[in-house]
N, C-alpha and C positions, 0 to 999 in steps of 0.2 A: 531698561531698568526693572530688574525683578523684586517686587514688594512682597513683604510678608502680610499675612492677614490683619495683624494690627496696624502695620504701616499704612495699609489702604485705608484702614478707618481713620487714621490721623490726618491723611491726605484728603479726605472726604471732600472738603470744600472744591479742591482742585479737580478731583477726580469727577464730581458731579457734571462739570463743565467739559469733560472729556479733555483734559488738559494733560493728565500725564499718560503717554502712551509711547514708550520708547524701549528698545532692547538694549541700547547701550548705557553704561553708568554715565551720569552727568559729568560734564567737563568745567562747569563754571558754576560753584556752589556759593551762595550768600546765607550767612546766618543774622539773624536779628536778635539773637538773645544771648546774653553772656554765658550760660549754662551750656547753651547748645555750641557756642563759641569752642569751648573748651573740648568738648566731645569731637567737634568735627576736626580741630588740629591734630587729634590723636587717630582719626580715621582716613583721612584725605591728603593726598599728596599736596604740597604747597602749591603748584602751579594750578590745581584746581579749586583753590579757596579764592572765590572772586572779592570777597569783603566779609568782615566780621561786623559785630557790632561796635558802637562807639564806646559801650562800656567795657569791652575788653581791654581798653588801655589803662583804666583806672587802677592806679597802684593800690588804692585804699581795699577794693573789693574784688579784684581780678587775680587769678591765681596764674593766668597767662600774660600778664600786662608786658612784660619785656618780649616775650615772642610776639605779640599782636603788633607790636611796631612794624613788622615786617609787611603787613598785610593792609590793604586799604578798609576803609570803615565807612560806615553810613549812620545817619541819624534816623533810619528807617522810614524814610520817605519814600513814595512810590517813584518818584522821579530818579532819586539816586539809584534804586534798584533798577529800574527799566535800563537806565544809561550803562548798567553794568553788564547787561545782555545775559543773565543767568539762566541756566535750565534747570536749576532746583533753588528754591528759597526754604531755609529753614526758620519757621517762624513760632512764636509762643502764643498762647491763648491770650496774651496780654498785648499783642501785636495789634495796632491800631485798625479798626474794622476799616476805615477809609483806605488804608494801605492795602489790606487783604482785598477789598473790594476791587481796587484798581488793577492789582496782580491778575486776579480772576480775569477782568475785561480784557487785559492784554493778553491774555494766553500764557503767563508765566507759572509753571508749576510749583506749587509751595505746599508744604506739610506743618500742619499745627501740633505742638506738643504742650502739654501741660506741666506742672510741677511736681515731681515724684514725690510721694510722702513716705514712701518704704525704700528699703534697698532692692529689692526684686523690682519694683516699678522702675527704679533708676536704671537697674542693669536691662530691663525689656526695652527701655528708652535707646539705649546704646545699640542694641540690636536691631530696632526698628531704623534708625539713623542709618547704621552699616549697610543694612539692606537697601536703603533708598540711595547711598552713595555706591553701591556697588563694592563694598568694602567687608563683606562678611567674615573672613577670616581674619581681620584687624579687630573687628569688634567682638570675635570670640577670644582673641587672645586678651584684650583689654578687659572683658568680663571675668575672665580666668584669673587675671592679674588683681582685681578689684577683691574677688572672693578669697584668693590667698591673702590679702592684705589685712582683711576684716578676721580671718581666722587668726591670723599671726597676733591680733590686736586683742584677743580674748583674754578675760582675766584668770588669774591662778585659781583653780579649783578650790572652793572652801573659803575664799575670801569673802566677807561681806560687801555689798555694794556701798559705794560711797554718796551721800546726799550730794547732789551737784545742780547748778543752775548755769544755764548758758546764757549769756547777756551780752548786747550790744550797747554800744556808746549811747543810744538815745533811749536805754532803758526796755528794748524791745526783747523779749525772752522766747526761746523755743519751747512750747508746751506739747501734752501728748498729742500724738497722732501726725507729728512732724517727723522728716528724715533725720534730723539729729536727735529727736528723742529715742529712735530707734538705734542709733549709733551709740548713744550713752548706756543703754541697756546692754548692747552688744560688747562694750567695752569695759563693763564693771561698776557702772554708776545707776543711780536711781534719779531720774529727773523730778525734782521738786517744785517745777513751775507752777503746778496745780494749787499748791498751799499759798500762793501770792495772788491767786484769783485767774491764773492764764491758763485759757484751754486753746490748744493749737498755738496760733501766735498771739502775744498780748504785751502789754506795757506792766513793768513791776515798779510799783512806787519805792523810793528810796527809803520812807519810813518803814514800810514792811520788811523789806530787806535788812535794815538795821535792827528791826526788833526781832527778827527770826532768822538769822542768817543762815545760809546752807553750810555743810562741812567744807564743801569746796566751791568757788566761783570761777567759772570759765569765762573770761572776758578779754576783749581786745584791747592792746595797749593803747595809750593816747598816739594819734598819728599826727605828724607835723603836716600844717597844711589842712588838717580836718576842720569842719566848722566847731567852734568852742562849746556850742550846745551839746553837740554830739559826744563830747567827751566830759561835760560837767559832772554826770553821775558818777562815771568810772573813777574821777579824780577827787570825789568829794571827801573831805576829812572824815566824815561820819563813817565811811568804809574802813580807814584806817582805825578806828576807835573799837572795831570789832574783830581786828585782825588775829587775836588771841583765840576767837572762836571760829573764825572762818578762814581757810587757807584760801589762796588764790593762784591760778595758773592763766597762762597766756592763751588765749584762743583766737587767732586773727580774724578780723572780720572778713576777710577772702575766703574764709571757709562757712560762712553762715549760710549762703545762698544755694549752692549747687551740690548736686550729687554727681554721677558720672566720675571721670577721673579724679575729681576734687576729692572722693571718698578715700583715695589712697592717702592724702595727706590729712584727713580728717581723722583716719583710724589711727595713723602713727601719732598724731598730736594727742589726741586723746588717752592713748596707751601710756605716752610718756608723762601726761599729768597724772594718771592714775599711780604710776610706778613711783613718781616723785612724791605724790602724796603719802603712800606708804613708808617710803622710805625716809621721809622727815619725821615719822612715828616709830621708827625701829629703836 
């Protein structure tokens, strides 16, 4: 398995023990993270996907929930992973240390990935995973597809940026320095999370949102089966009271968490929200 320099660094915990050393591409790959799940399904043939994370099947947060039903899943325990006999595990830096330690002790190769905060970091991550999986051509094609989608979502020249806030049901907002912040900028918005005291990720109190609403609120719709607490803010009557000063557009919770191929949907959804905003003011 040929690795790029960055992929070698990502896989360092396993490499330090001499666990990754093969010429052939891995044949049984396990992913322990929902964002890595989405990338893996675009890069690997189905027979080579030994398991995905259990989060992949969550219809409220995963863009691949329907597709994920075809594959086994784990709850990230070392026992489950070892039983699958993988020759590569894709893990995140949030993967339990006990699981990582057990994988290293058992000689199972694994690579750790962080959460990308920029488009370029996300594309680099695709390239790294493609190299680990022996799927460089597919990785390059996916990267090109994402670059083209983001370019196509760029705003019309001369149009002012729309003041916008991306908000989850629990009041969690994406602030400066996040991948969503960059996607807002690239598609014709100004992220106003900072005026509610949010830096990076943070919660926006309903009172502040009502007192000083953005031009556009990008928020998930109420999901059937989702916890009531998660939807309480977005369905609060106070938001309807400021509807004359704040437009609203749907931004599914499935697009909050991941880059990679999810950026294809993110770019399209933000561009559609932008165009609808200006059309309503024509």
